[in-house]
C-alpha positions, 0 to 999 in steps of 0.5 A: 499500500505505501509504496502503491501511494508513493509511486501515486503521489510521484505522478501528481508531482510529476504533472504540478512540475510538468505544466503540459497540460495546465491551462498554463500551457493551453493560453501560452499555446492558444497566445502563440497562435494570435495572428490575424494574417493567415501568413504569419499564422502558419509560420507561428503554427510551423514552431508552436507544433514544434514545440508541443510535438517535441519534434523539430520536423513539422511542414504545412500545406495550404492548399488550393480549394479547386484542385487537388494540389497543395504548395509547402507554405511554412517548414520547421527544419530542413527535414521538414523540407525531405517531401515535395513543395508541390503535392497532389494530396490525393496522390497520399491515398491513406493520407487522402481518406483521414483528411477527407474524414477529418480524422488525422493520420498516423503512420502506424506502418512506419514507411519511411515515405510517409510522415508520422501524422497529419493532420487538416484545417478547412474551409467551408469544408474542404481542404485549407492547409496539410500540417505535416509531423515528418518525424516523432519520437517513439515515445511520443506516439500514442493515442495521447500524442494523436490527440494533443496534435488533434486539438493543434488542429482546430486551435490552428482551424479556428485561428485561420478562420479567424485570419481570413474573416479578417482580409474579408472585412478588410478587402469589403471596406474599400471602394470599389471604385478607387481601387485602395482606398477605403471607404470613409464609414469603414476607415471612421470605425477603423480610426474609433478602433 
């Protein structure tokens, strides 16, 4: 009984000391992703995902909604760039099948030609970005880590939605008669903000 109590106490001490799952850690992740421009969100996301998932090899591809081609936008390392700069996502059938169902792909066969994990963000049900973790420490390949990666993909998804919504609203505020000039009402609101 005493040995069991010591193990439980040790486990809880580690949880307190390692604040990986704490609200402070979640706040830190969300604040790092806080950006208005979609490009900045992508570059910040690479660093956040690499840090949380404890890997150096993260790549983010942006997808064209009218085709299945994706273009490399950001990578955290040279190894993360080992896949092509442009890929046709449907050529990777296992990955594509999971992403279409809005699920996380896990390379359970340890195929060296495939990333360790792949998730995505979506805009109106279509792929917007594909987030790849190319290598992952063996001990980080668990259901817990898959769930963490899924949550990170959702956080990036929400941040991207907000960034694109901001850009759409900015574009609506410009007077179409005079390209590049804001309407008087929009300019007044901007000044008030």
